[in-house]
N, C-alpha and C positions, 0 to 999 in steps of 0.2 A: 562585374566584379562581385555582384551579390546574387544570391540564390533567386531572388524576385526578378532580377533582370534576366536570368537564365530561362525561368518559366516563361516570362513575356516573349523572350526571342524564340523558344520552341512553339508558342501557340501562334506567332507570325508565320514560323516557317511550315507550320503544319497545315494552315488554311489553303494555300495556293496549290500544295500537293494532293489534298483531297479534291479539290476542284478540276485538277487536270488528269484525274483518274479515268481512263477510257472504259467506256460503257461496254458491257459483254455483247459480243457478236451474236446476232439472231441465228437460231439453227435453221437448216436449209430445208427441213421437211422431209418428205419421202425419199427413201434410197440414199440420202446424203451420209458420208463417211465422216463428216465433221461434226463431232457433239458440241453443243453450247458450252461456253466458259463457264466455270463457276463464278459465284460474285466475288468482287474484288474486296479485300479487307480494307476497311477505312482507317485512316489514321486514328490512333488514341483508342482502338479496340482491343488491346492486349497483345500478348506476344513478347518475345524477348527483344530488347531494343526499342519498345514503344515509348515515345516521350511522354506520352501521358501517363503511363504506368509508372515510370521512372520519376515523374514529379510527386506523384502519389506517396510512392515509398521514401523518397527523400524528405517530404515534408513530414509523414508519419514518423520516421526515424528521429529526425530533429525534435520532434514534439516529445517523444517518448523520452529520450535522453535528458531533455530539459526537466521532465517530470521527475525522472529517477535520480539525477544528480543535483538538482537545484540550480545548475547554470541557466541564466536567462537564455531564451531561445534566439536571440538575434546574435550573442556572442559565439554561437556554436558555428563551425565551418566543417566542411566535408574531409578536409585533409587533416583535421586533428586525429592523434593517436589517442586510442580509447585509454590506454593504461598511463602513459607518461604526460599526455597533456589533460585528461579529463578525470584520472585517477579511478577508473572503472575496473574493478577487478574481475576475475573469472566468474564468480557469483553473480554479481550484478550484471555482467555480460548476458549470462544466460536469461536473468529475469527481463532484460531490455527485449531480447530477441524472443521470449516467450510472449511478452507482450505484443510485439509486432505480429506473431503468428496468430494471436487472438483477435487482434483488430482487423487483420487483414487475411484474406482466404489463401493461406500458406501451408505447404506440407509440413511434417515434423522436420525439424533441422538436427543433423547428426551432431553429437557432441565434439568430435573430431575435427568438423568441419569449422566449428565455432572457435576453437583454439588457434587456427592459422589467420583469423581475420584481426588486423590491428588498426586500421583507419576506418572511419565513418563512411568514408567513399567505398572501401571494400566491402563494408556490411551492405550498403545499398546494391552494389553489383551483385553480391551473392543472393539477396533476397529476390532481385529482378529474375535471375537465373532459376531460382526455386519457384517464383511464381508463374513462370512461362506454362509448364504443363498443366496447371490447373485453371488457367484462364479459360480453357474451352470447356463447356459442361459435358459430363460424362455422359451422353446418351448414345444408344446404339445407332449405327449408320442404316438408313433405310434401304431396302433393296433396290438395285439399279432398275429403272423403268424401260420397256421396251417400246422404241420408237417405231414409226411406220417403216416397213420394209425389213423388221427383225433386227434392227441395229441397237446394241445395248447403250444405252445413255446414262451417265452418271446422274444420282440423284442430286438435286439442289442441297447445298448445305448451308447451314446457317453461320453467320460471322461469329468468332468467339466473343463471349462477353468480356467487357471490360474489368480489370480488377478493380474492386469497389471496397470501400471500407465497410466492414460489417455494420448491419443496421441502417444503412443508407440505401434506399431504394433509387431507381431510375425515375426520370422525369414522368409525372403522370402516373406512376407505378407505386404499389405497395406490396412489395414481395414479402414473403414470410421470411423472418429473422434467420440467419445461418449460424446457430450456435455450436460450438465445438469445446464445451467445458468439461476438462478432465476432473474426475473425483477420486479420492482415496481416504480410507480412514485416517484419523488423526491418532498417532501413537505417541508415548513418551520416549524422549531421547534423553539420554544421561549427557550432563555437561561438566566440563571441568569448573574449578573454583574461578570466580572471575578475577581479571587482572586489576590493576589500580591505575586510573589515569592520574598522572602527575601534573595536576593543573591546580594551583592555589584557587580557593574561592575569593573572589573579589571583597575587598574589606567593607564591612557594613552590610552586607547582606543578610537577610533574615529568611529563616524556613520555618513555615507554617505546619505545625504537625496537629492533626486532629486527634482529640482524645477518644479512644475506644472504651473507656471505663476500667482498664486494667492498668497494671505497673508499666506496660509496654512504651507508654507515651513519655513517661519519664526517662526510662532506659534509653529510648530513642534520641531524645533531647540530649542526653549526655554523650552519645555516640557522635551525633551531629556536631555537637561543639568542639569535639576532639579533632574532627575535620574542617574546623575553621568556619562553621556557619554560626550564626545568632539565632539559635532555636526558640520558637515561640508556640506553646501549646494552646490550641483553640478548644476550649473546654465545652462540650455539648451540653444542653440541659439534661438534669438528672431524670425529668420525665422521659427522655428518650434512651438514654444508655444506662440509667439506674444509678446508685451510689457510686460515686468517683474517689479513688484513694487520694490522699493528699500529695502534691507535688513537693520535691525537695526545695529547699531555699535556693534562690539564685536563678531557677528556672523561669524564664518569662511565660506569662500565661494572660489569656483572656477569655472571658466567659461570655457564651451567647445567652441571652435571656430567652430567645425562641428561636424557631427555624426558619424565620422568613428572611426573605432575599435583602429586604433593607437592613435588618439587623447584621447580616453577615457583611454587607456592603461597609456598613459602618465600622465593623471589627476589623476588617482587613486594612482600611483607612487609617486606623488608630494604631495598628500594628506597624504599618509602614512609617507613619510620623514618630512613633516612641522607640521603635527597635531597628528601623532602617529598611530600606527598598525590599520588597519580596521577590526573592529569587527562586525559592523553591517551595513545594506544597507537597506533602506527604500525607496521605489520607490512611489512616489505621481503622479498617472496617471492624466493627464489633463482631464477636462470635455469634453465629445464627442462634445457637442455645440461649444467649443472653437476651436475644430479641424476639424468642418464641411467643406465638400467640396462641391463646386457647382455641382448640377445635382445629389446629393444624393448618389455619389459613395463612396467607401471605402477612407478614408482619407489617402493621402501619408505621412503627417506628423505623423499620428498615428501609421502608420507601422515602420516608422523611430524609433519612441519611443519604440514601442516593442522589435525591433531588438537590440536597444541599451541595453534593460534589459536583454535580452539573452547574449548579449556580456559581460555585468557586471558580470552576473553568472558564464560565462567562466573565467573571470580574477580573479575574486574573491573567486572561489571555494577552491582552496588549503588554502588561507589565513583563511576564516571562518571555515573550517574544523579543521584545527589547532588551531584557537581561541577557538573553542567549547570544547576543552579539558581542558581548565582552567577557563571557565565561559560560560555565555549564549551569544552566537553568534547570530546574526539575519539576517534574509533575508525575507523581508516583502514587499507586494505590496498592494497599495490602489487604489481603483478605485471609481468612483462617478457615478454608474449606476442608481441605485434607493433605496439603502440600503436593498434590498430584494434580492441580489445575482442575479439580472436579471429576477426575476420571476414575478415582478410587472407589471401591465398593463397600468399604467398611463403615461408611456413615452417610448419612443423608445431608444434602447440602441445599441451600436455599438458591432458588433461581434469581432472587432480587440482586444479591450482591454481585452476579455476574454482570450487571449493567455498568459496574465500575470499569471493569476490565473492557468492556465495549468502548466506552469513553476514552479510555487510555490509548486504545488501538486507533481510534479516529483522530485524535489531538496529535498523535505520532505522525500521521500523514500529513495534517494541516499546520502544525507548528514547527516552521523550519528553526533548527538552532536550539530547540528545548528537548532534553532528555526524558522520554516518556516510558514508563515501564510499569506493569503489573506483576505483583508478587503474590504468590499463594503460600502460606506458611502452614505447616501442620499444627493443630491445636495443642499437640503435646510439647511443642518448643517453647521454653521459658522466655520471659521478657527480655532478660539479658542477652541470650543467644540470639533472640528476634532481633534486637536493635543491632547487634554486629552484622547479622546477615543483611538487614536492610541498608544499613550504611555502606556495606561492601558493594552491593548492587548499584548504589547511588553514584559510585565512582568506577562502575565497569566500562572501559573504553569500547566494548562491542555494541555497536549500535543495530545489529541485525535483529537483536532479540527484542520482542514485544512483550513477552511474558515467561516468567521462570517459577518454577515451585521448589521449595524445600521441604522435604519430608522422609518418609522411610526409604526411598530410592536415591537419595541424595538430592542434587542439584539437577532439575530436569527441565524440559521445555516440550512442548507439542510440535509434531512435524508430520507432514503426509508425503509419502513416497510418490510423487508425481513424476511424469515422464518428462524428459528434457524438453524444454520450450512449451509445455503445458500451462494453461492458464491456473 
């Protein structure tokens, strides 16, 4: 009834077959017209229909599907329909099969073939057929040898290699890794305006907004309040962001005395007790010009800010993942590079601020149920417009985007034109 039972049964069935395989008959020597038999293929050494290969592909596919969809591995069955049972659309299907191609030695999978596959069992069968030709190493056949008496004898052939997950050597071996990573330049892609997720914010949730030293924090607090949040501005020390504009009355606020982890932990605890459980965190990163350091070196202040964002992720991780089970929890970072995700050539951008986008992308993979996104706004965008753009991104139902920019080219993201099924 279970896949584990199937694997155990196949292993028991394979053992006696291998034991009963007849040994090749010896050649008869001079003048003989009977060439020696080629070595018999052992069970589990590749080829279409091989149970060992089938078990590897089955386990690999179920593991990848679990990683990509979030369904527990033990709940997946081969008879499940990818679309109706698991909600896997065409884009995620290509992503899953591309990962299988990367983890296993598989040829490129044609898009038109992928569209015909409905169940996980059909995918496994398709992958096994595709794997069969590449299970044998592509080495030229040696020339036939001449036996005594001038009879041509076929050269001995090596049995095909078993399908093996990349990076896993054979017993007692340490083969060179087989990497097949496709590369392509990242280019900007225009995006339509985001839709709005019609889901109310749970009552009492607070959203922490870091203060970048401009009017943007107050404007964003108002925009998030209109969307049902209880915004609280976390004010950074003036020694880091410089003079801070006054906040309007009625906007929740809490000032950090320093940038230490202890001070941050105490501030977040106070926010949760005074304003409600933290369900959102939006970091407004100061413009690099405001943090410029004499001599053109990396800014110490900017490095302190990036460190603080990482510490906030550490402190808020359990709370946000818990909040994500009952509503849309947020972790967002907003930079002011160029509105083109750092690809513009009109201005110099700081490499330090890019660390917050790397953090967002990592959390997006690790925090199930938390909406994580990086936003890069052009420095020319005013505070009120910036607040509306950030608020709209926070309610975007499209979960495929990790980062977006708003600038001279409108709403954009980065994309690479990789072949179908490439890593």
